[in-house]
VEXVEXGU-666592 format. One record per atom (N, C-alpha, C): residue number from 0; x, y, z; atom name. Coordinates in steps of 0.1 Angstrom, whole numbers, plus 2048, in hexadecimal, padded with zeros to 3 digits. Layout:
BEGIN
    nr     X     Y     Z   atom
   NUM     X     Y     Z     CA
...
//
This chain:
BEGIN
    nr     X     Y     Z   atom
     0   8AD   880   82C      N
     0   8AF   88D   833     CA
     0   8AA   88D   841      C
     1   8B1   893   84A      N
     1   8AD   893   858     CA
     1   8A5   8A0   85A      C
     2   8A0   8A1   867      N
     2   899   8AD   86B     CA
     2   8A2   8B9   86A      C
     3   89D   8C4   865      N
     3   8A6   8D0   863     CA
     3   8A9   8D7   870      C
     4   8B2   8E0   86F      N
     4   8B5   8E9   87B     CA
     4   8AA   8F2   87E      C
     5   8A2   8F5   874      N
     5   897   8FF   875     CA
     5   88B   8F9   87D      C
     6   88A   8EC   87C      N
     6   87E   8E5   882     CA
     6   883   8DA   88C      C
     7   87D   8DA   898      N
     7   881   8D1   8A2     CA
     7   874   8CB   8A9      C
     8   874   8BE   8AA      N
     8   869   8B7   8B2     CA
     8   86D   8B8   8C1      C
     9   865   8BE   8C9      N
     9   867   8C0   8D7     CA
     9   862   8B3   8DF      C
    10   856   8AE   8DB      N
    10   850   8A3   8E2     CA
    10   847   89C   8D8      C
    11   845   88F   8DB      N
    11   83C   887   8D3     CA
    11   833   87F   8DE      C
    12   826   881   8DD      N
    12   81D   87A   8E6     CA
    12   813   871   8DE      C
    13   812   864   8E3      N
    13   808   85B   8DD     CA
    13   7FA   85F   8E1      C
    14   7F2   862   8D6      N
    14   7E4   866   8D8     CA
    14   7DB   85A   8D7      C
    15   7DE   851   8CE      N
    15   7D6   845   8CC     CA
    15   7DE   83A   8C7      C
    16   7DC   82E   8CD      N
    16   7E2   822   8C8     CA
    16   7D8   819   8C1      C
    17   7D9   817   8B4      N
    17   7CF   80F   8AD     CA
    17   7D5   802   8A8      C
    18   7CC   7FA   8A1      N
    18   7D0   7ED   89C     CA
    18   7DA   7EE   890      C
    19   7D9   7F9   889      N
    19   7E2   7FA   87D     CA
    19   7EB   806   87E      C
    20   7E6   811   885      N
    20   7EE   81D   886     CA
    20   7EF   822   895      C
    21   7F9   82A   898      N
    21   7F9   831   8A4     CA
    21   7F9   840   8A0      C
    22   7F2   848   8A8      N
    22   7F1   856   8A5     CA
    22   7F8   85E   8B0      C
    23   800   867   8AC      N
    23   808   86F   8B6     CA
    23   805   87E   8B4      C
    24   808   885   8BF      N
    24   808   894   8BE     CA
    24   816   898   8C0      C
    25   81B   89F   8B5      N
    25   829   8A3   8B6     CA
    25   829   8B2   8B9      C
    26   832   8B6   8C2      N
    26   834   8C4   8C6     CA
    26   840   8C9   8BF      C
    27   83F   8D3   8B6      N
    27   849   8D7   8AD     CA
    27   84E   8E6   8B1      C
    28   85A   8E8   8B0      N
    28   860   8F6   8B3     CA
    28   868   8FA   8A6      C
    29   867   906   8A3      N
    29   86E   90C   897     CA
    29   878   916   89B      C
    30   882   917   892      N
    30   88D   920   894     CA
    30   889   92E   898      C
    31   87E   933   892      N
    31   879   940   895     CA
    31   872   941   8A3      C
    32   871   936   8AA      N
    32   86C   936   8B8     CA
    32   85D   932   8B8      C
    33   856   931   8AD      N
    33   848   92C   8AD     CA
    33   847   91D   8AF      C
    34   83B   919   8B4      N
    34   839   90B   8B7     CA
    34   82C   907   8B0      C
    35   82B   8FA   8AD      N
    35   81E   8F4   8A8     CA
    35   81D   8E6   8AC      C
    36   810   8E1   8AC      N
    36   80E   8D3   8AE     CA
    36   80A   8CD   8A1      C
    37   811   8C2   89E      N
    37   80F   8BA   892     CA
    37   80A   8AC   895      C
    38   801   8A7   88C      N
    38   7FD   899   88E     CA
    38   807   890   886      C
    39   80A   885   88C      N
    39   812   87B   886     CA
    39   80C   86D   887      C
    40   80B   866   87C      N
    40   805   858   87C     CA
    40   810   84E   879      C
    41   812   845   882      N
    41   81D   83B   880     CA
    41   816   82E   87A      C
    42   81C   829   86F      N
    42   817   81C   869     CA
    42   823   814   867      C
    43   823   807   86A      N
    43   82E   7FE   868     CA
    43   832   7FB   85A      C
    44   829   7FE   851      N
    44   82C   7FC   842     CA
    44   824   7F1   83C      C
    45   825   7F0   82F      N
    45   81C   7E6   828     CA
    45   824   7E2   81B      C
    46   81E   7D9   814      N
    46   823   7D5   807     CA
    46   817   7D2   7FE      C
    47   819   7D3   7F1      N
    47   80F   7D1   7E8     CA
    47   815   7CA   7DB      C
    48   80C   7C4   7D3      N
    48   811   7BC   7C8     CA
    48   808   7BE   7BC      C
    49   80F   7BE   7B0      N
    49   808   7BE   7A3     CA
    49   809   7B0   79E      C
    50   7FF   7A8   79F      N
    50   800   79A   79A     CA
    50   7FC   799   78B      C
    51   807   796   783      N
    51   805   795   775     CA
    51   803   787   770      C
    52   7F8   785   76A      N
    52   7F5   777   765     CA
    52   7FC   775   758      C
    53   7FD   769   753      N
    53   804   765   747     CA
    53   800   76D   73B      C
    54   7F3   770   73A      N
    54   7ED   777   72F     CA
    54   7EF   787   730      C
    55   7F5   78B   73B      N
    55   7F8   799   73D     CA
    55   7EE   7A1   746      C
    56   7E2   79A   748      N
    56   7D8   7A0   751     CA
    56   7DD   7A1   75F      C
    57   7D8   7AA   767      N
    57   7DC   7AD   774     CA
    57   7D1   7A9   77E      C
    58   7D4   7A1   788      N
    58   7CA   79D   792     CA
    58   7C8   7A9   79C      C
    59   7BB   7AC   79D      N
    59   7B7   7B7   7A6     CA
    59   7AE   7B2   7B1      C
    60   7AD   7B8   7BC      N
    60   7A4   7B5   7C7     CA
    60   79A   7C0   7C9      C
    61   78E   7BC   7CC      N
    61   783   7C6   7D0     CA
    61   780   7C3   7DF      C
    62   781   7CD   7E7      N
    62   77E   7CB   7F5     CA
    62   778   7D8   7FB      C
    63   771   7D6   806      N
    63   76B   7E1   80D     CA
    63   775   7E9   815      C
    64   775   7F6   813      N
    64   77E   7FF   81B     CA
    64   776   808   824      C
    65   777   806   831      N
    65   76F   80D   83B     CA
    65   771   81C   83A      C
    66   77D   821   837      N
    66   77F   830   837     CA
    66   777   836   82C      C
    67   775   82F   821      N
    67   76D   835   816     CA
    67   75E   830   816      C
    68   75B   826   81E      N
    68   74E   821   81F     CA
    68   749   81B   812      C
    69   752   814   80B      N
    69   74F   80E   7FE     CA
    69   759   804   7FA      C
    70   756   7FC   7F0      N
    70   760   7F3   7EA     CA
    70   769   7FA   7E1      C
    71   776   7F5   7E0      N
    71   780   7FB   7D7     CA
    71   787   7F0   7CF      C
    72   78C   7F4   7C4      N
    72   793   7EA   7BB     CA
    72   7A2   7EE   7BD      C
    73   7AA   7E4   7C2      N
    73   7B8   7E7   7C5     CA
    73   7C1   7DB   7C1      C
    74   7CE   7DE   7C2      N
    74   7D7   7D3   7C1     CA
    74   7D8   7CC   7CF      C
    75   7DB   7BF   7D0      N
    75   7DC   7B9   7DD     CA
    75   7E7   7C0   7E6      C
    76   7E4   7C1   7F2      N
    76   7ED   7C8   7FB     CA
    76   7EA   7C5   80A      C
    77   7F3   7C7   813      N
    77   7F1   7C5   821     CA
    77   7FC   7CB   829      C
    78   7F9   7CC   836      N
    78   804   7D2   83F     CA
    78   80E   7C7   842      C
    79   81A   7CC   845      N
    79   825   7C3   84A     CA
    79   821   7BD   857      C
    80   824   7B0   859      N
    80   821   7AA   866     CA
    80   829   7B0   871      C
    81   836   7B4   86E      N
    81   83E   7BB   878     CA
    81   845   7C6   870      C
    82   84A   7D0   876      N
    82   850   7DB   86F     CA
    82   85D   7D7   868      C
    83   863   7CB   86D      N
    83   86F   7C6   867     CA
    83   86C   7BC   85B      C
    84   860   7B8   859      N
    84   85D   7AF   84E     CA
    84   861   7B4   841      C
    85   868   7AD   839      N
    85   86C   7B2   82B     CA
    85   85F   7B3   823      C
    86   85E   7BE   81B      N
    86   852   7C1   813     CA
    86   84F   7B6   809      C
    87   85A   7B0   804      N
    87   858   7A5   7FA     CA
    87   851   799   800      C
    88   854   796   80D      N
    88   84D   78B   814     CA
    88   83E   78E   816      C
    89   83B   79B   81A      N
    89   82E   79F   81C     CA
    89   826   79F   80F      C
    90   82C   7A3   804      N
    90   825   7A4   7F7     CA
    90   822   795   7F3      C
    91   82B   78C   7F5      N
    91   829   77E   7F1     CA
    91   81D   778   7F9      C
    92   81D   77B   806      N
    92   813   776   80F     CA
    92   805   77C   80B      C
    93   804   789   808      N
    93   7F8   790   805     CA
    93   7F3   78B   7F7      C
    94   7FC   788   7EE      N
    94   7F8   783   7E1     CA
    94   7F0   776   7E2      C
    95   7F6   76D   7EA      N
    95   7EF   760   7EC     CA
    95   7E2   761   7F4      C
    96   7E3   769   7FF      N
    96   7D7   76A   808     CA
    96   7CB   771   801      C
    97   7CE   77B   7F9      N
    97   7C3   782   7F3     CA
    97   7BE   77D   7E5      C
    98   7C8   778   7DD      N
    98   7C4   773   7CF     CA
    98   7C3   764   7CE      C
    99   7CA   75D   7D7      N
    99   7CA   74E   7D5     CA
    99   7D5   74A   7CA      C
   100   7DF   753   7C8      N
   100   7EA   750   7BF     CA
   100   7F7   752   7C7      C
   101   801   74A   7C3      N
   101   80F   74C   7C8     CA
   101   818   750   7BD      C
   102   824   755   7C1      N
   102   82E   758   7B7     CA
   102   83C   757   7BE      C
   103   845   752   7B7      N
   103   853   752   7BD     CA
   103   85B   75C   7B4      C
   104   854   764   7AC      N
   104   85B   76E   7A3     CA
   104   855   77B   7A6      C
   105   859   781   7B1      N
   105   855   78F   7B5     CA
   105   861   798   7B3      C
   106   85E   7A4   7AD      N
   106   868   7AE   7AB     CA
   106   863   7BB   7B0      C
   107   86C   7C3   7B7      N
   107   869   7D0   7BC     CA
   107   866   7D9   7B1      C
   108   85B   7E1   7B2      N
   108   857   7EB   7A8     CA
   108   859   7F9   7AD      C
   109   852   7FD   7B8      N
   109   854   80A   7BE     CA
   109   851   80A   7CD      C
   110   855   814   7D3      N
   110   851   816   7E1     CA
   110   84A   823   7E2      C
   111   83F   823   7EA      N
   111   836   82F   7EC     CA
   111   836   833   7FA      C
   112   835   840   7FC      N
   112   831   846   809     CA
   112   824   84C   807      C
   113   819   847   80D      N
   113   80C   84A   80A     CA
   113   807   858   80E      C
   114   80A   85D   819      N
   114   805   86A   81E     CA
   114   810   870   826      C
   115   81A   876   81F      N
   115   826   87B   826     CA
   115   824   886   82F      C
   116   819   88E   82E      N
   116   817   899   837     CA
   116   814   895   845      C
   117   80E   889   847      N
   117   80A   885   855     CA
   117   80E   876   859      C
   118   812   86E   84F      N
   118   813   860   852     CA
   118   820   85B   84C      C
   119   827   851   853      N
   119   833   84B   84D     CA
   119   831   83E   845      C
   120   825   83B   842      N
   120   822   82E   83B     CA
   120   82A   82D   82F      C
   121   830   821   82D      N
   121   838   81E   821     CA
   121   833   811   81C      C
   122   831   811   80E      N
   122   82C   805   808     CA
   122   836   801   7FD      C
   123   83C   7F5   7FE      N
   123   844   7F0   7F3     CA
   123   83B   7E8   7EA      C
   124   83C   7EB   7DD      N
   124   834   7E5   7D3     CA
   124   83D   7DC   7CA      C
   125   838   7D0   7C8      N
   125   83F   7C6   7C0     CA
   125   836   7C1   7B4      C
   126   83D   7BC   7AA      N
   126   836   7B6   79E     CA
   126   838   7A7   7A0      C
   127   82D   79F   79F      N
   127   82E   790   7A0     CA
   127   82A   78A   793      C
   128   833   782   78E      N
   128   831   77B   781     CA
   128   832   76C   784      C
   129   82F   764   77A      N
   129   82F   755   77C     CA
   129   826   751   787      C
   130   81A   755   786      N
   130   810   752   791     CA
   130   80C   744   791      C
   131   80B   73E   79D      N
   131   807   730   79E     CA
   131   7FA   730   7A7      C
   132   7F0   728   7A2      N
   132   7E3   727   7AA     CA
   132   7E6   722   7B8      C
   133   7E0   727   7C2      N
   133   7E1   723   7D0     CA
   133   7D3   724   7D6      C
   134   7D2   729   7E2      N
   134   7C5   72A   7E8     CA
   134   7C5   737   7F0      C
   135   7BA   73F   7EF      N
   135   7B7   74B   7F6     CA
   135   7B8   748   805      C
   136   7BE   751   80D      N
   136   7BF   74F   81B     CA
   136   7BB   75C   822      C
   137   7AE   760   821      N
   137   7AA   76D   826     CA
   137   7A9   76D   835      C
   138   7AC   779   83A      N
   138   7AB   77B   849     CA
   138   79C   77A   84C      C
   139   798   779   859      N
   139   78B   777   85D     CA
   139   781   781   858      C
   140   785   78E   859      N
   140   77C   799   856     CA
   140   77F   79E   848      C
   141   785   796   83F      N
   141   789   79B   832     CA
   141   780   794   827      C
   142   77A   79C   81F      N
   142   772   797   814     CA
   142   777   79D   807      C
   143   77D   795   7FF      N
   143   784   79A   7F3     CA
   143   77F   792   7E7      C
   144   77C   799   7DC      N
   144   77A   792   7CF     CA
   144   785   795   7C6      C
   145   789   78C   7BD      N
   145   794   78D   7B5     CA
   145   790   78C   7A6      C
   146   795   795   79E      N
   146   792   795   790     CA
   146   79F   79A   788      C
   147   7A1   795   77C      N
   147   7AC   799   774     CA
   147   7A7   7A4   76A      C
   148   7B0   7AE   768      N
   148   7AE   7B9   75F     CA
   148   7B9   7BB   756      C
   149   7B7   7C0   74A      N
   149   7C2   7C4   741     CA
   149   7C7   7D2   746      C
   150   7D3   7D5   742      N
   150   7D9   7E1   746     CA
   150   7D1   7ED   740      C
   151   7CC   7EB   734      N
   151   7C4   7F6   72E     CA
   151   7B7   7F8   737      C
   152   7B1   7EE   73B      N
   152   7A5   7EF   744     CA
   152   7A8   7F7   751      C
   153   7B3   7F3   757      N
   153   7B7   7F9   764     CA
   153   7BB   808   762      C
   154   7C1   80B   757      N
   154   7C4   819   754     CA
   154   7B8   821   752      C
   155   7AE   81B   74B      N
   155   7A1   822   749     CA
   155   79A   825   756      C
   156   79B   81B   75F      N
   156   795   81C   76D     CA
   156   79C   827   775      C
   157   7A9   828   773      N
   157   7B1   833   77A     CA
   157   7AC   840   775      C
   158   7AD   842   768      N
   158   7AA   84F   762     CA
   158   79B   853   762      C
   159   792   84A   765      N
   159   784   84D   766     CA
   159   781   850   775      C
   160   78A   84E   77E      N
   160   788   850   78C     CA
   160   783   844   794      C
   161   781   839   78D      N
   161   77B   82D   794     CA
   161   786   828   79E      C
   162   792   828   79A      N
   162   79D   824   7A3     CA
   162   7A4   830   7A8      C
   163   7A3   832   7B5      N
   163   7A9   83E   7BC     CA
   163   7B4   83A   7C5      C
   164   7B5   82E   7C9      N
   164   7BF   829   7D3     CA
   164   7CD   82C   7CE      C
   165   7D4   834   7D6      N
   165   7E1   839   7D2     CA
   165   7EB   82E   7CF      C
   166   7EC   823   7D6      N
   166   7F6   819   7D4     CA
   166   7F2   812   7C7      C
   167   7E5   810   7C4      N
   167   7E1   809   7B8     CA
   167   7E4   812   7AB      C
   168   7E0   81F   7AC      N
   168   7E3   828   7A1     CA
   168   7F2   828   79E      C
   169   7FA   82B   7A8      N
   169   809   82C   7A7     CA
   169   80E   81F   7A1      C
   170   80A   813   7A7      N
   170   810   807   7A3     CA
   170   80C   803   794      C
   171   7FF   805   791      N
   171   7FB   801   783     CA
   171   802   80A   779      C
   172   803   817   77B      N
   172   80A   820   772     CA
   172   819   81E   771      C
   173   81F   81B   77D      N
   173   82E   817   77D     CA
   173   830   80A   775      C
   174   828   800   778      N
   174   829   7F4   771     CA
   174   828   7F6   762      C
   175   81E   7FD   75D      N
   175   81C   800   74F     CA
   175   828   807   749      C
   176   82E   810   750      N
   176   839   818   74B     CA
   176   846   80F   74B      C
   177   848   807   755      N
   177   854   7FF   755     CA
   177   854   7F2   74D      C
   178   848   7EB   74D      N
   178   848   7DE   747     CA
   178   841   7DD   739      C
   179   838   7E6   736      N
   179   830   7E5   72A     CA
   179   834   7EF   720      C
   180   839   7EA   715      N
   180   83E   7F3   70A     CA
   180   834   7F3   6FE      C
//
């Protein structure tokens, strides 16, 4: 869907250029003549992966998240190197970098839009099977621990509030619905 006739962006100004996002001020005009300023956050996109081990357990990563000032338990994920990079390539790279496993068997599961009110971030999520041991290749400022969990354990962590990360919650529950009978 395109912008409606009732709402029109008059101008977009860059307010902040960051390492992961750009923040804009959008000047909006409405059919009734009123105007408003809206915030818009541009993100090039990301990909994430549910790495499924032979025994059915899922590899998860624990890492520090500055916005929450704490460690979180999540599926492996990362931002696209360029906005044109295919999500499946990013997911494969992040799988190996964060977990130390590779897979040539990645299948698209779902696509998420994380915060549609203010940000265009899109995350493609894949399921990785037939995992092969490799080597972790963490970025310089990245500290990640890896541990395998059963689907039952992950669902308990979701419903107890321990896992709050939207991509992880959505991915685990979608995986359970689609693949586990």
